[in-house]
C-alpha positions as CSV (number, residue, x, y, z in Angstrom):
1,M,-318.8,-21.0,-139.6
2,V,-315.0,-20.7,-138.8
3,D,-312.5,-22.6,-140.8
4,I,-309.7,-24.0,-138.6
5,T,-306.4,-25.1,-140.1
6,D,-304.5,-28.2,-139.0
7,D,-302.2,-26.1,-136.8
8,G,-305.2,-24.6,-135.0
9,K,-305.2,-21.2,-136.7
10,V,-308.4,-19.6,-138.0
11,R,-308.5,-19.3,-141.7
12,P,-310.5,-16.4,-143.0
13,G,-313.5,-17.8,-144.9
14,P,-316.2,-15.9,-146.8
15,C,-318.2,-15.2,-143.7
16,N,-315.2,-14.1,-141.6
17,T,-314.0,-11.8,-144.4
18,L,-317.4,-10.3,-144.8
19,A,-317.7,-9.8,-141.1
20,E,-314.4,-8.0,-141.1
21,L,-315.6,-5.7,-143.9
22,I,-318.8,-4.9,-142.0
23,R,-316.9,-4.4,-138.8
24,A,-314.6,-1.9,-140.6
25,A,-317.6,0.0,-142.1
26,A,-319.2,0.1,-138.6
27,S,-316.0,1.5,-137.1
28,H,-315.8,4.1,-139.8
29,H,-319.4,5.2,-139.1
30,G,-319.0,4.9,-135.3
31,A,-321.7,2.2,-135.1
32,E,-321.9,-0.7,-132.8
33,L,-323.3,-3.9,-134.3
34,D,-322.8,-7.6,-134.5
35,A,-320.9,-7.9,-137.7
36,G,-320.8,-11.7,-137.6
37,S,-324.5,-12.0,-137.4
38,L,-325.0,-9.5,-140.2
39,A,-322.5,-11.5,-142.4
40,D,-324.3,-14.8,-141.5
41,G,-327.6,-13.1,-142.5
42,L,-326.4,-11.9,-145.8
43,L,-324.9,-15.2,-146.8
44,A,-328.1,-17.0,-145.8
45,A,-330.2,-14.5,-147.8
46,I,-327.9,-15.0,-150.9
47,E,-328.1,-18.8,-150.5
48,G,-331.9,-18.6,-150.2
49,G,-332.1,-16.4,-153.2
50,L,-330.0,-18.8,-155.2
51,L,-332.3,-21.6,-154.3
52,L,-335.3,-19.6,-155.4
53,D,-333.5,-18.5,-158.6
54,R,-333.0,-22.2,-159.4
55,A,-336.7,-22.7,-159.2
56,K,-337.6,-19.6,-161.2
57,P,-334.6,-18.3,-163.2
58,T,-336.6,-15.2,-164.4
59,N,-336.9,-13.9,-160.8
60,P,-333.5,-12.6,-159.6
61,S,-334.0,-13.4,-155.9
62,A,-330.3,-13.4,-155.0
63,V,-329.8,-9.9,-156.5
64,A,-332.9,-8.7,-154.6
65,A,-331.4,-10.1,-151.4
66,V,-328.1,-8.3,-151.8
67,T,-329.9,-5.1,-152.8
68,H,-332.1,-5.3,-149.7
69,F,-329.1,-6.1,-147.4
70,A,-327.2,-3.1,-148.8
71,R,-330.1,-0.8,-148.0
72,Y,-330.5,-2.4,-144.5
73,L,-326.8,-2.0,-143.7
74,E,-326.7,1.6,-144.9
75,L,-329.6,2.5,-142.6
76,T,-328.1,0.5,-139.7
77,L,-324.8,2.2,-140.1
78,R,-326.4,5.6,-140.4
79,Q,-328.5,5.1,-137.2
80,G,-325.6,3.6,-135.3
81,G,-323.4,6.4,-136.2
82,D,-325.9,9.0,-135.0
83,Q,-326.3,7.5,-131.5
84,P,-324.3,8.9,-128.6
């Protein structure tokens, strides 16, 4: 979701900022990926985890989602960087 200001400029929101960070990491590793989709996926996983945490506070689902995403992103960057 893109946040547009009254004068028509794009305001960096959480997803845009996250996509920029992922894009920078991909560039650093020489990987080609859809940073926007990865950012959307992470935010959706966190939101889902927070909903599950509300139902069962003893089960840190949001933390598990972020941990899983970190591993996934690391593997994706590693594989993308190794491809010609």
